[in-house]
VOGU-419330 format. One record per residue: x, y, z of N, C-alpha, C in turn. Coordinates in Angstrom, 3 decimals. Each point is the difference from the previous one (the first is absolute). Example, Ala and Ser with C-alpha at 12.3 -4.5 7.8 and 13.67 -1.06 7.14 Angstrom:
[volum [13.190 -5.690 7.800] [-0.890 1.190 0.000] [0.900 1.200 0.000]] [volum [-0.350 1.050 -0.720] [0.820 1.190 0.060] [-0.770 1.090 0.730]] 
This chain:
[volum [-26.833 -35.369 5.339] [0.251 1.316 -0.486] [1.250 -0.039 -0.895]] [volum [-0.094 0.635 -1.217] [1.087 0.006 -0.925] [0.948 1.139 0.423]] [volum [1.322 -0.497 -0.026] [1.048 1.057 0.381] [0.217 0.948 -1.205]] [volum [0.315 1.256 0.207] [0.401 0.872 -1.018] [1.340 -0.170 -0.432]] [volum [0.293 0.048 -1.328] [1.368 -0.067 -0.469] [0.830 1.128 0.436]] [volum [1.241 -0.371 0.465] [0.984 1.024 0.435] [0.459 0.767 -1.123]] [volum [-0.111 -0.473 -1.305] [0.622 0.659 -1.157] [-1.076 1.191 -0.260]] [volum [0.529 1.170 -0.261] [-0.760 1.094 -0.295] [-0.391 0.134 -1.426]] [volum [-1.251 0.111 -0.314] [-0.416 0.031 -1.389] [0.379 1.439 -0.627]] [volum [0.154 -0.034 -1.257] [0.366 1.054 -0.926] [-1.033 1.093 0.135]] [volum [0.321 1.179 0.376] [-0.973 1.111 0.122] [-0.363 0.699 -1.377]] [volum [0.756 -0.322 -1.013] [-0.294 0.664 -1.239] [-1.219 -0.557 -0.707]] [volum [-0.785 0.767 -0.490] [-1.248 -0.416 -0.740] [0.303 -0.094 -1.341]] [volum [-0.682 -0.896 -0.720] [0.213 -0.177 -1.386] [-0.349 1.157 -0.959]] [volum [-0.836 0.965 0.560] [-0.336 1.093 -0.846] [0.942 1.176 -0.007]] [volum [1.165 -0.172 0.852] [1.042 1.034 -0.028] [0.674 -0.075 -1.328]] [volum [0.151 1.102 -0.775] [0.623 -0.020 -1.251] [1.194 0.823 0.111]] [volum [1.195 -0.565 0.369] [1.303 0.672 0.144] [0.609 0.640 -1.172]] [volum [-0.423 -0.639 -1.238] [0.414 0.481 -1.252] [-0.551 1.385 -0.336]] [volum [-1.147 0.293 0.521] [-0.489 1.422 -0.280] [0.425 1.050 0.969]] [volum [0.903 -0.245 0.867] [0.605 0.990 0.899] [1.154 0.705 -0.780]] [volum [0.119 1.276 0.330] [1.090 0.675 -0.748] [1.360 -0.415 0.452]] [volum [0.894 0.107 -0.770] [1.437 -0.515 0.254] [0.587 1.067 1.032]] [volum [0.899 -0.608 0.818] [0.728 0.881 1.005] [0.902 0.906 -0.689]] [volum [0.536 1.024 0.664] [1.016 0.897 -0.492] [1.317 -0.435 0.508]] [volum [0.929 -0.253 -0.965] [1.342 -0.531 0.394] [0.785 1.171 0.513]] [volum [0.736 -0.240 1.200] [0.746 1.041 0.602] [-0.731 1.091 0.650]] [volum [-1.308 -0.165 0.333] [-0.790 1.019 0.532] [0.601 0.619 1.342]] [volum [0.474 -0.929 0.774] [0.531 0.460 1.331] [1.539 -0.075 0.086]] [volum [0.713 -0.096 -1.033] [1.515 -0.233 0.035] [0.672 1.146 0.592]] [volum [-0.425 1.218 -0.390] [0.665 1.201 0.590] [-0.155 0.032 1.559]] [volum [-1.174 -0.240 0.471] [-0.175 0.006 1.474] [0.768 -1.123 0.644]] [volum [0.061 -1.200 -0.686] [0.736 -1.139 0.496] [1.528 0.362 0.174]] [volum [0.473 0.677 -0.966] [1.481 0.304 -0.020] [0.332 1.038 1.042]] [volum [-0.972 0.787 0.494] [0.312 0.927 1.063] [0.207 -0.733 1.281]] [volum [-0.460 -1.269 0.101] [0.105 -0.630 1.291] [-1.210 -0.026 0.776]] [volum [0.150 -0.419 1.200] [-1.259 -0.112 0.875] [0.309 0.564 1.354]] [volum [-1.002 0.480 0.547] [0.151 0.451 1.431] [-0.926 -0.796 1.022]] [volum [-0.328 -1.247 -0.370] [-0.787 -0.875 0.855] [1.010 -0.744 0.860]] [volum [-0.476 -0.093 1.232] [0.756 -0.842 0.895] [-0.946 -0.909 0.759]] [volum [0.503 -1.158 0.392] [-0.785 -0.950 0.812] [0.168 0.067 1.393]] [volum [-0.926 0.288 0.754] [0.179 0.160 1.495] [-0.217 -1.437 0.655]] [volum [0.836 -0.193 1.076] [-0.296 -1.208 0.643] [-1.343 0.087 0.839]] [volum [-0.594 -1.034 0.361] [-1.349 -0.060 0.558] [-0.074 0.772 1.345]] [volum [1.043 -0.008 0.810] [0.021 0.743 1.247] [0.013 1.459 -0.349]] [volum [0.839 0.413 -0.936] [0.018 1.507 -0.416] [-1.367 0.409 -0.614]] [volum [-0.548 -0.899 -0.850] [-1.153 0.388 -0.612] [-1.221 0.247 1.063]] [volum [0.045 -0.818 1.030] [-1.050 0.268 1.006] [0.037 1.332 0.647]] [volum [1.235 0.667 0.099] [0.113 1.266 0.636] [-0.371 1.067 -1.029]] [volum [0.519 -0.131 -1.201] [-0.216 0.905 -1.095] [-0.994 -0.304 -0.949]] [volum [-1.243 0.452 0.232] [-1.230 -0.439 -0.763] [-0.019 0.482 -1.405]] [volum [0.727 1.207 -0.300] [-0.127 0.475 -1.358] [1.349 0.747 -0.375]] [volum [0.029 0.386 -1.171] [1.287 0.631 -0.569] [0.226 1.365 0.789]] [volum [-1.064 0.740 0.424] [0.263 1.251 0.568] [0.720 -0.269 1.510]] [volum [-0.314 -0.983 0.693] [0.621 -0.334 1.188] [1.405 -0.363 -0.184]] [volum [0.332 -0.841 -0.904] [1.386 -0.356 -0.385] [0.762 1.260 -0.317]] [volum [-0.538 0.848 -0.886] [0.727 1.150 -0.513] [0.328 0.987 1.149]] [volum [-0.955 0.059 0.939] [0.187 0.939 1.084] [1.192 -0.534 0.937]] [volum [-0.018 -1.244 0.250] [0.987 -0.675 0.914] [1.434 0.173 -0.759]] [volum [-0.009 -0.299 -1.321] [1.366 0.159 -0.601] [0.450 1.413 -0.040]] [volum [-0.801 0.995 -0.148] [0.335 1.358 -0.018] [0.567 0.408 1.371]] [volum [-0.623 -0.548 1.024] [0.462 0.225 1.324] [1.452 -0.431 0.272]] [volum [0.166 -1.218 -0.535] [1.347 -0.669 0.045] [0.981 0.801 -0.703]] [volum [-0.413 0.447 -1.227] [0.913 0.876 -0.792] [0.415 1.229 0.635]] [volum [-0.890 0.633 0.648] [0.294 1.273 0.745] [0.838 -0.184 1.116]] [volum [-0.185 -1.167 0.733] [0.882 -0.304 1.214] [1.473 -0.317 -0.518]] [volum [0.086 -0.780 -1.224] [1.270 -0.344 -0.365] [0.730 1.172 -0.540]] [volum [-0.690 0.983 -0.549] [0.626 1.236 -0.548] [0.616 0.756 1.122]] [volum [-0.475 -0.011 1.214] [0.503 0.695 1.113] [1.206 -0.629 0.657]] [volum [0.361 -1.351 -0.375] [1.050 -0.689 0.647] [1.253 0.545 -0.694]] [volum [1.173 0.053 0.674] [1.296 0.382 -0.650] [0.455 -1.136 -0.949]] [volum [0.443 0.443 -1.051] [0.571 -0.988 -0.921] [1.265 -0.619 0.366]] [volum [0.079 -1.309 -0.161] [1.220 -0.649 0.478] [0.703 -0.597 -1.176]] [volum [1.309 0.126 -0.070] [0.809 -0.481 -1.072] [0.555 -1.404 0.337]] [volum [0.183 -0.736 -0.957] [0.444 -1.328 0.125] [1.426 -0.176 0.327]] 
């Protein structure tokens, strides 16, 4: 039995004509990029508990409310 090559073959077909595609728009997302991002990477153990953004938001709002009730301490 012949072994399969471990090297992955190119998935592009010869009939794809990239020259006929419209050109991209330069700076299309630059304004949004400059505003920054609100994405965070959760550790795996945390992600197992919080399955979606709604669960994370609810937990963070609970923490924010609890923290607002604490007396402020000065350094």
